[in-house]
C-alpha positions as CSV (number, residue, x, y, z in Angstrom):
1,M,-325.9,3.5,78.7
2,E,-322.9,4.6,80.7
3,Y,-320.1,6.2,78.6
4,S,-316.5,5.5,79.7
5,P,-313.2,6.1,77.9
6,P,-311.3,3.2,76.5
7,P,-308.5,1.8,78.6
8,L,-305.8,3.3,76.4
9,F,-306.9,6.8,77.2
10,K,-307.8,6.2,80.8
11,Q,-306.8,9.2,83.0
12,G,-304.8,9.0,86.3
13,P,-305.3,11.1,89.4
14,S,-307.2,14.3,89.1
15,A,-305.4,17.6,88.2
16,L,-306.0,19.0,91.7
17,A,-304.4,16.0,93.3
18,R,-301.3,16.3,91.0
19,L,-301.0,20.0,91.8
20,I,-301.0,19.4,95.5
21,F,-298.5,16.6,95.1
22,F,-296.0,18.7,93.1
23,V,-296.4,21.7,95.4
24,V,-295.6,19.6,98.4
25,L,-292.6,18.0,96.6
26,A,-291.2,21.5,95.6
27,L,-291.6,22.7,99.2
28,A,-289.9,19.6,100.5
29,L,-287.0,20.0,98.1
30,L,-286.6,23.7,98.9
31,I,-286.6,23.1,102.6
32,S,-284.2,20.2,102.4
33,D,-281.8,22.1,100.1
34,A,-281.9,25.2,102.3
35,R,-281.4,23.2,105.5
36,F,-279.2,20.2,104.5
37,K,-277.8,21.2,101.0
38,T,-279.0,18.0,99.4
39,L,-279.3,19.3,95.9
40,E,-275.8,20.7,95.5
41,I,-274.6,17.6,93.6
42,V,-277.6,17.6,91.4
43,R,-277.2,21.3,90.6
44,G,-273.6,20.8,89.7
45,V,-274.3,17.9,87.4
46,L,-277.1,19.8,85.7
47,G,-274.9,23.0,85.3
48,A,-272.0,21.0,83.8
49,G,-274.4,19.2,81.4
50,L,-276.1,22.4,80.3
51,Y,-272.9,24.6,79.9
52,P,-272.2,23.5,76.3
53,L,-275.8,24.4,75.4
54,Q,-275.4,27.8,77.0
55,R,-272.2,28.6,75.2
56,A,-273.7,27.5,71.9
57,A,-276.6,29.8,72.5
58,L,-274.3,32.7,73.2
59,V,-272.1,32.3,70.1
60,P,-274.0,34.8,67.9
61,R,-273.8,37.5,70.6
62,D,-270.1,36.9,71.2
63,L,-269.4,37.1,67.5
64,V,-271.1,40.5,67.1
65,V,-269.5,42.0,70.3
66,G,-266.1,40.7,69.3
67,A,-266.3,42.2,65.8
68,A,-267.4,45.6,67.2
69,D,-264.6,45.5,69.8
70,M,-262.0,44.6,67.1
71,A,-263.1,47.5,64.9
72,V,-263.0,50.0,67.8
73,S,-259.7,48.7,69.2
74,S,-258.1,48.8,65.7
75,A,-259.1,52.4,65.2
76,T,-258.1,53.4,68.8
77,L,-254.7,51.6,68.4
78,R,-254.1,53.2,65.1
79,G,-254.8,56.7,66.5
80,E,-252.6,56.1,69.6
81,N,-249.9,54.8,67.4
82,D,-250.0,57.9,65.3
83,Q,-249.9,60.1,68.4
84,L,-247.0,58.2,69.9
85,R,-245.1,58.3,66.6
86,A,-245.5,62.1,66.4
87,K,-244.5,62.5,70.1
88,N,-241.5,60.3,69.6
89,L,-240.4,62.4,66.7
90,Q,-240.9,65.6,68.8
91,L,-238.9,64.1,71.7
92,S,-236.2,63.1,69.3
93,L,-235.8,66.6,68.0
94,Q,-235.9,68.0,71.6
95,A,-233.3,65.5,72.7
96,G,-231.0,66.5,69.8
97,Q,-231.5,70.2,70.7
98,A,-230.8,69.5,74.4
99,A,-227.6,67.6,73.6
100,E,-226.5,70.5,71.3
101,L,-227.3,73.1,73.9
102,A,-225.6,71.1,76.7
103,A,-222.4,70.9,74.6
104,E,-222.6,74.6,73.8
105,N,-223.2,75.4,77.5
106,G,-220.2,73.3,78.5
107,R,-218.0,75.2,76.0
108,L,-219.2,78.6,77.2
109,R,-218.7,77.7,80.8
110,S,-215.2,76.5,80.1
111,L,-214.6,79.6,78.2
112,L,-215.9,81.9,80.9
113,Q,-214.4,79.6,83.7
114,L,-217.8,79.3,85.4
115,S,-218.5,76.5,87.9
116,Q,-221.0,73.9,86.9
117,R,-224.4,73.9,88.7
118,L,-224.6,71.1,91.2
119,T,-227.5,68.6,90.9
120,T,-230.1,69.2,93.5
121,Q,-230.8,66.2,95.7
122,S,-234.4,65.3,96.6
123,T,-236.4,63.2,98.9
124,P,-239.6,61.4,97.7
125,A,-242.7,61.9,99.9
126,E,-246.4,61.2,99.8
127,I,-249.3,63.3,100.9
128,Q,-251.0,61.8,104.0
129,Y,-253.9,64.2,104.7
130,D,-255.0,67.8,104.5
131,T,-254.8,70.2,107.4
132,A,-257.9,70.9,109.5
133,D,-257.9,74.6,108.7
134,P,-260.3,75.1,105.7
135,F,-259.0,78.7,105.1
136,T,-255.4,77.6,104.2
137,Q,-254.0,75.6,101.4
138,R,-251.8,73.1,103.3
139,V,-251.1,69.4,103.4
140,V,-249.1,67.0,105.5
141,I,-246.5,64.7,103.9
142,G,-245.0,61.5,105.4
143,S,-241.4,62.7,105.5
144,G,-239.9,64.8,108.3
145,A,-236.6,65.6,110.0
146,Q,-235.7,61.9,110.1
147,Q,-235.6,61.9,106.3
148,G,-233.6,65.1,106.1
149,V,-236.4,67.5,105.3
150,Q,-235.7,71.0,106.3
151,N,-237.9,74.0,106.9
152,G,-238.3,76.1,103.8
153,S,-237.4,73.3,101.3
154,P,-239.2,73.6,98.0
155,V,-241.7,70.8,97.0
156,V,-242.3,69.8,93.4
157,N,-243.8,67.0,91.3
158,Q,-243.3,65.9,87.7
159,D,-245.0,69.0,86.3
160,G,-243.6,71.9,88.4
161,V,-243.6,73.7,91.8
162,V,-246.3,72.5,94.2
163,G,-245.4,74.4,97.4
164,Q,-242.9,74.9,100.2
165,V,-242.2,73.1,103.5
166,T,-243.3,75.5,106.3
167,R,-243.2,73.2,109.4
168,V,-241.1,70.1,110.1
169,F,-241.9,67.3,112.6
170,P,-239.8,64.2,113.3
171,M,-241.7,61.9,110.9
172,Q,-244.0,64.4,109.1
173,S,-243.9,67.8,107.5
174,E,-246.4,70.5,106.7
175,V,-246.4,71.9,103.1
176,T,-248.0,75.2,102.1
177,L,-249.3,74.9,98.6
178,L,-248.5,77.3,95.8
179,T,-252.1,78.6,95.8
180,D,-252.1,79.7,99.5
181,K,-252.6,83.4,99.9
182,D,-249.5,83.6,102.3
183,L,-247.0,82.0,99.9
184,A,-244.9,84.1,97.5
185,V,-242.5,82.9,94.8
186,S,-240.0,84.9,92.8
187,V,-240.7,84.1,89.2
188,Q,-239.4,85.1,85.7
189,V,-241.2,85.2,82.3
190,V,-239.5,82.7,80.0
191,R,-240.2,84.7,76.8
192,T,-239.0,88.2,78.0
193,G,-237.1,87.6,81.2
194,L,-239.4,89.9,83.2
195,R,-239.0,89.3,86.9
196,S,-241.8,89.6,89.5
197,V,-243.4,87.9,92.5
198,I,-246.4,85.6,92.3
199,Y,-248.8,85.1,95.2
200,G,-251.7,82.8,95.9
201,T,-255.3,84.0,96.2
202,P,-257.8,83.7,99.1
203,K,-260.0,81.3,97.0
204,G,-257.0,79.1,96.2
205,D,-258.0,78.5,92.6
206,A,-255.6,80.9,90.8
207,L,-252.4,82.9,91.2
208,D,-251.8,86.7,91.2
209,L,-248.7,88.1,89.5
210,R,-248.0,91.4,91.2
211,F,-245.8,94.4,90.6
212,V,-246.0,94.2,86.8
213,P,-246.0,97.6,85.2
214,I,-248.7,98.3,82.6
215,S,-246.0,98.9,80.0
216,A,-244.5,95.5,80.5
217,D,-244.4,93.0,77.6
218,L,-246.7,90.3,79.0
219,L,-249.1,88.1,76.9
220,V,-251.7,85.5,77.7
221,G,-250.0,82.1,77.5
222,D,-246.6,83.2,78.8
223,E,-244.9,80.6,81.0
224,L,-243.4,81.6,84.4
225,V,-240.5,79.8,86.0
226,T,-238.6,80.3,89.2
227,S,-235.9,83.0,89.0
228,G,-233.8,81.7,91.9
229,L,-233.3,85.2,93.2
230,D,-235.2,84.5,96.5
231,G,-232.7,81.8,97.4
232,V,-235.4,79.3,98.2
233,Y,-236.3,77.7,94.8
234,P,-233.7,76.6,92.2
235,P,-234.0,78.6,89.0
236,G,-235.9,77.2,86.0
237,L,-238.7,75.3,87.7
238,P,-242.1,75.7,86.0
239,V,-244.6,77.6,88.2
240,A,-247.6,79.0,86.3
241,K,-249.0,80.2,83.0
242,V,-250.7,83.5,82.3
243,V,-254.4,83.3,81.5
244,R,-255.5,87.0,81.8
245,V,-253.9,90.4,81.7
246,D,-255.9,93.5,82.6
247,K,-254.2,96.9,82.1
248,Q,-256.0,100.0,83.3
249,A,-254.8,103.5,82.7
250,D,-255.6,104.7,86.2
251,T,-253.3,102.2,87.9
252,A,-249.5,101.8,87.8
253,F,-249.5,98.0,87.8
254,A,-251.4,95.5,85.7
255,H,-253.7,92.9,87.1
256,V,-252.3,89.5,85.9
257,V,-254.1,86.2,86.7
258,C,-252.2,82.9,86.3
259,V,-252.9,79.2,86.9
260,P,-250.3,76.8,88.3
261,V,-248.7,74.4,85.9
262,A,-248.6,71.5,88.4
263,N,-251.8,69.9,89.6
264,V,-251.5,71.3,93.1
265,R,-254.6,69.8,94.6
266,G,-254.5,66.5,92.7
267,A,-250.8,65.6,93.3
268,R,-250.2,62.6,95.5
269,Q,-246.5,61.8,95.2
270,L,-244.1,64.7,95.7
271,L,-240.4,65.5,95.8
272,V,-238.8,67.6,98.5
273,L,-235.7,69.3,97.1
274,H,-232.6,69.9,99.2
275,Y,-231.5,73.1,97.5
276,Q,-228.3,74.8,98.7
277,N,-228.1,78.4,97.8
278,N,-224.6,79.5,96.8
279,I,-225.4,83.1,96.4
280,P,-223.2,85.3,98.7
281,P,-225.1,87.2,101.5
282,R,-226.3,90.8,101.0
283,P,-223.8,93.5,101.8
284,A,-224.3,95.5,105.0
285,E,-226.7,98.4,104.5
286,P,-225.3,101.9,105.4
287,E,-226.6,103.7,108.4
288,P,-229.9,105.5,107.7
289,A,-229.8,109.2,107.1
290,S,-232.2,109.8,110.0
291,A,-229.7,108.3,112.5
292,V,-226.9,110.6,111.1
293,K,-229.2,113.6,111.5
294,D,-230.0,112.7,115.0
295,T,-226.3,112.4,115.8
296,K,-225.6,115.8,114.3
297,G,-228.5,117.3,116.1
298,K,-227.2,116.0,119.4
299,K,-223.8,117.4,118.7
300,G,-225.3,120.8,117.7
301,A,-227.4,120.9,120.9
302,K,-224.3,120.2,123.1
303,S,-222.4,123.0,121.3
304,T,-225.3,125.4,121.7
305,D,-225.6,124.6,125.4
306,K,-221.9,125.4,125.8
307,G,-222.2,128.7,124.0
308,A,-220.4,127.6,120.8
309,D,-221.9,130.0,118.4
310,K,-218.9,129.4,116.1
311,G,-220.2,125.9,115.3
312,A,-223.5,127.2,114.2
313,A,-221.8,129.8,112.1
314,D,-219.7,127.0,110.4
315,K,-222.8,125.0,109.6
316,A,-224.5,128.1,108.2
317,G,-221.6,128.6,105.7
318,A,-220.0,131.6,104.2
319,T,-223.3,133.4,103.6
320,E,-223.8,134.0,107.3
321,K,-220.4,135.4,108.1
322,P,-221.2,139.0,107.3
323,A,-224.2,138.8,109.6
324,D,-222.0,137.5,112.5
325,K,-219.5,140.3,111.8
326,S,-222.2,143.0,112.0
327,T,-223.4,141.4,115.2
328,S,-219.9,141.6,116.7
329,K,-219.5,145.1,115.5
330,S,-222.7,146.2,117.1
331,A,-221.8,144.5,120.3
332,D,-218.4,146.3,120.4
333,K,-220.0,149.6,119.6
334,A,-222.5,149.1,122.4
335,A,-219.6,148.3,124.8
336,A,-217.7,151.4,123.7
337,D,-220.8,153.6,124.2
338,K,-221.2,152.1,127.6
339,Q,-217.6,152.9,128.6
340,A,-218.0,156.4,127.1
341,A,-221.1,157.0,129.1
342,S,-219.5,155.8,132.3
343,K,-216.5,158.1,132.0
344,P,-218.4,161.5,132.6
345,A,-219.9,159.9,135.7
346,E,-216.5,159.1,137.0
347,K,-215.3,162.6,136.3
348,Q,-218.3,164.1,138.0
349,T,-217.6,161.8,141.1
350,A,-214.0,162.9,141.1
351,K,-215.1,166.6,141.1
352,P,-217.6,167.1,143.9
353,A,-216.8,170.9,144.1
354,E,-218.8,171.8,141.0
355,K,-222.0,173.9,141.2
356,P,-225.4,172.3,142.0
357,A,-226.8,173.3,138.6
358,D,-223.8,171.8,136.8
359,Q,-224.1,168.7,138.9
360,A,-227.8,168.3,138.0
361,A,-227.1,168.8,134.3
362,A,-224.2,166.3,134.4
363,A,-226.4,163.8,136.2
364,K,-229.2,164.2,133.7
365,K,-226.8,163.8,130.8
366,A,-225.2,160.8,132.4
367,A,-228.7,159.2,132.9
368,E,-229.6,159.9,129.3
369,E,-226.3,158.4,128.1
370,K,-226.8,155.3,130.3
371,A,-230.4,154.9,128.9
372,T,-229.0,155.3,125.4
373,A,-226.3,152.7,126.1
374,R,-228.9,150.4,127.6
375,R,-231.1,150.7,124.5
376,V,-228.2,150.1,122.2
377,E,-227.1,147.1,124.2
378,E,-230.7,145.6,124.1
379,R,-230.9,146.2,120.4
380,A,-227.5,144.5,119.9
381,R,-228.7,141.5,121.9
382,E,-231.9,141.3,119.9
383,R,-229.9,141.4,116.7
384,E,-227.5,138.8,118.0
385,A,-230.5,136.5,118.9
386,A,-232.1,137.0,115.5
387,Q,-228.8,136.2,113.8
388,R,-228.4,133.0,115.9
389,A,-231.9,131.9,115.0
390,A,-231.3,132.6,111.3
391,A,-228.0,130.6,111.5
392,A,-229.7,127.7,113.1
393,A,-232.6,127.7,110.6
394,S,-230.1,127.8,107.7
395,A,-228.1,125.0,109.2
396,A,-231.2,122.9,109.6
397,K,-232.2,123.6,106.0
398,Q,-228.8,122.6,104.6
399,E,-228.9,119.3,106.6
400,G,-232.4,118.6,105.3
401,A,-231.2,119.2,101.7
402,Q,-228.2,116.8,102.3
């Protein structure tokens, strides 16, 4: 007897046939949608119909995330509100002190009849790119001679000094940053008023405060501002802060390391100051002492060439006058002896009728007297030369002491 299912439970096509049918249908739908975009409308209708179900499924997650964000935001806002309130109070106190100091400054200036400091004009600029040299700390800004930028103008941002303009082009300018090893700024310690010069370092990550004696009152955390004595930067601009002070007994100056107040490498927008220095020029320096000595030496040489021993005696002073007198006396004595020695010879020449023995004795005596006079004259000359050398040495010593 053949078994067969009842008609109610009669099965359709086989499972393999249905699998093949649905696979072919899926491939056809994929190809038609990829080629001809036939299912865009169907996809849009299904997405619009299923959106409420999606939102309903996401409601628990949105509630949890919203509650957490509300708690965090409330705490953050409360902390920021407290900080802003404290900062507002501090700024209010500083504003009151600034107003009081400005009024006091105005009264003092009117009392001392001092001129008011003019407000420094500035030109905004933006950094365009760094220079190609990796061993220098320089950038190029987008303002040049057309915008009134001049060579040597200071460059600052909202925090303090950034650098100085070192080269000007028509539409651009080159700025040497504060950390460059070739840039020097005249600074002053706010707490003590100590003045010095700050330089960049070869690495470009710090600043070196030089020429500070080891006995100077300098502490870590002291603020440095521009002193205005160099005529380049206006006084009072923030420059750096001291981070390390090394004092060694075997050196005359302390090693002071500072960091710039402004973000030198991170700054993007800058201000170029048009600072006009009203300080009068330096007075003319006197002629160096070496030039004066050279002039005196030339004059002394000319007087020596002309035989002006009197000038050398005047330079030597009153202590050399007795030596000159003894020299002149010895020279006069030698001349008198020479004349005395020549007189017997003249007498002997005038008396040719004397005896031969007497003539020989007289000639011998005259020769001895001449030799004696010659020796005396040579000694006088030697003494005179020695006195002249002593006078010249004394004059040179006095000039060196002066």
